[in-house]
N, C-alpha and C positions, 0 to 999 in steps of 0.2 A: 453679440449673443442678443438675442430678447429673453424678454421674462418667462414665454411660453419654453422657448428652447432650454433656459436654466433651469423650470420647472421639471421638465422631461429629464436632465440629467440628474436630479437631486432624487427623482422619483428610481430610474436606473439604480444610483447610488444605495437607495433605501432598499434593495430588492435583492443585489448583490449582499446586503449587510444582513439579509433575513437568514441567509444561509450560514448565519452563527448559531442563530437557534435551534435549529434544525439542518442537514445534509439533502434531504431530500423533498421537493414539495410536487404536489400537483397544481395545474393551473385555476382551480378552485380555490385552492387554500391559502395560493401565494396573494392572491387578488384580495379574499376577504384579509389578511391578514396586513395587507398595506390599505385597504378601504378603498380599492379602486374597481372599474368594471374589467370582467374577464377579456373584454376587446382589450382593453391597455395592456391588462396584464401579457397577455398573448403577443403584442407587438414587442413590446419589452423585452421579455424574454426571448423569440426570436432574433430580435437584434441582436442582443448581447451573444447569443449562440453564433452569429455570424462572425462573432471574431473571439471566438472559441471563450469566453467569459462564462458561459453557461452550455451545459452538452443536455441535448434533451434523450431520454429512453423510448427508442422507438417501438418498443413492446408494451411498455406500460404509461409511456405520455408521460414520464415525470420529470424532473428537472432538478440537476445537482451544477455543483462548481464546476466550470472547465478547467481545462489543460493550462490554458495562459494563467488564470489565478494562481495555478501549482507552480508555474516558471516565475512571476514575479513575486510571490510571498520568497522564493528562493534564491533571487537574483543576488544577494547581498547578504547570504547567509551561509549557514555550513552545508547546504544543500548539494551546489555544486562541486564545493570544494569536499566532499566526502563522495560525490560521484564520482568525481575525477580520482581519486585514488581506488575506489572501488572499482575503477574498470581493468584495474592491473589485476585485481582480485577473479573478478567476473572470468578473466581470461583462462585465469589457473584453475580456477574451478572446473569450468567448462572443458578443458584439456582433460582434466583428470576424468570427470564425472559422465561428457559426452551426453548430456541432455540439456533440457533447456534452463540457465541459470538466470534468475530475477533479483534484482536489488531493490527492495521496497520500504516505503517508509509509511508509518500511520500518519493518516489525516483526517481529524476529527473523529465522524465514524466510519471509516472505510481506512484498506490498507491502498497505497497507490504506486506502481513499479515506477523506479524511478531510471533504473539501468537494464537491461536483457540482453541475454545473447542467446540466441537460437539453437537447438541442436542441431547437429549435421546429418541428422539421420533422414530418411524419406517420410518416414512416421514419426512426428514429433508433436510436441503441445507448443504452442503458440501463445507468449507472452510479449505483447509491447511495450515500452515507455509511455507512461500516460495510464495504463489500465489501471482498475480498480478492482478491488476485492473486498466482499464482506469480511468481517470480522469473526464471524459465526461459524464459517465453512472454511476448508481449506486448510493447509499446513502454514501458508503465509497470513491468513489473517489471523488464525488463532496463535500464532508463535507471535505477533505481535500482541495480539489483545491479552492474554498469559500474564504478560510482566508489566500490564500498565498498574497504576495505584488500586487499590482495592474498593475506593469510591466510585472509579470510572469504571470498573469491570462493573461494578453492581448496577451503575447508572443505565449501561448497557443491556445489561441483563432484563433490566425493570422496562425493556422496550415490549410494545404490545403483540408483535408478533416478529417473527424472523420467515425470511424467503426460504422453500423448499427446492433447493436446484436440482437435486438427485433424492431417492428414496433414502441414502445416505445421511444426505445434511442434518448435523444436529439443528432442531430448532426448540426442542426442551431448555428453559433455562437452566433447570437443575442439572439435566443429563451434561449442558457446555458448561455448567459450573465445574464439576465433576473432572471434565476431560481439561479445562483449562488448569486445575490443581494439579493433575497427573502431569501437563506440560511443563509448569512451573518447576516439579520436582527433578523430571529428565532432564531439560533445560534443551527439550526438540518438542515439533510436534511432527506427526506423520499421518496424512489422510490418503483414504482409497475413494475414488468416485465422488468425494462431496460436492463439488461444483459441477465436473465433467465425466460424466460416463467413460470409464475404459481409461480414467488419467491417475495415475498418483504423484503426491509431492510430501516433501521433505523440506523442513523450515526451521531455522536456527537464529535465536533472537541474535544482536549484535548489540552490547550493553555499552552505553553512553559512559563517560568520564565519572558522573555522579551515580552511576550504577541504575539509571534506568535505561527502558530499553523505545527508541525511536526508530531504530532501522532493523529488520530482519536479512539474511540471502538464504535462498529458497532453489531446491532444485524439482522439476517437475519432467513428467514424460509416463507413456503407455504403461498401465499397471502390469501388462505380459513380461516388461523388461525391470519391473521392481520387485524380485522376490527377495525373500527375507534377507538373505546376506548382501546381496546388492544394497537395499537398504540400511543395512549398517556399515556399508563400504562407505554410500553417499554421506550418510550422518556423519561420521569421522572424519570426512574432508570436507565438509561443510562446518564440521566445529573447529579444525583447524583454521580455516581462512576465517570465520567471524571472529575469533580469537586473535589473529595478526591484527584485524581492522581494529578490534576492539582496544587492542594494548598500543596500537599507532594510536588511536585517538588520543587515549589517556597519556601519553608520554609526548606527543607534538601539541595536541591544543586545537581545538577546531579552528580556533583564528590563525594559526600557523600552516595549516594543510596546503591553503592556496599556493603557497611559496614551494610547496614541496612535491608538487606533483610531478616536475621532470623527472625527480629524483626516484621517485615511488618505488617503481622497479626495483632498485636494489636497496633502500633502504628499510622496506615493508619485509625482507626476506633477512634481514638483521634485529628484526626488533623481538624474536624469541628465538 
């Protein structure tokens, strides 16, 4: 490999490392940060995007880390092990709730869907593995953010602005702070049309063995099917499933979970 090629690889590595500082960059911002021309930054970003190392928002033209980074970072960690266990629980939740179910993880300043199962209804919410969610809007994002350490929450609330997806999106830091406090007390997040008009969702945190929250499980569907009674029913089911996974993680330990995936269906029913 020539000196020029090695320098290009180094630039690409520096560019990926920049996403540790902030999760979203514009072309101008990242070029200035790396002290390179916009044309060079453009070439590097689009090359990285070809390999799913970077994603490009077609609407805003902003850049964020791609799905391959997420896959690599969890290749030998709790991620795939927990997601294998969660597959059984997602099936269980979907069978009872009959709405779209998503198992998500907090990743920097966003939530990321790790496993999902769509509703069989003709009209349904569509969530795919790898989809990303803002932490200030919707049940998934707020269920994850509400249980982070206070310094993490305050750092997030200190952002300059929040994107308003709909008129229901909470964009005022103080309003969001109050909502997060209520979610912590209730142990659940509910949202109505905060990201998508006509859609409702309920998210339940999944507590790690150390008491922290890295994951949540959520159900989403058309608001017309989320009556108050149905919301209560869905929340009860999600709480039960989230507790099963939390207890299972605490009893078995994350490092042991990979060896248990073939027996998960039997063992998880006996956890509580």
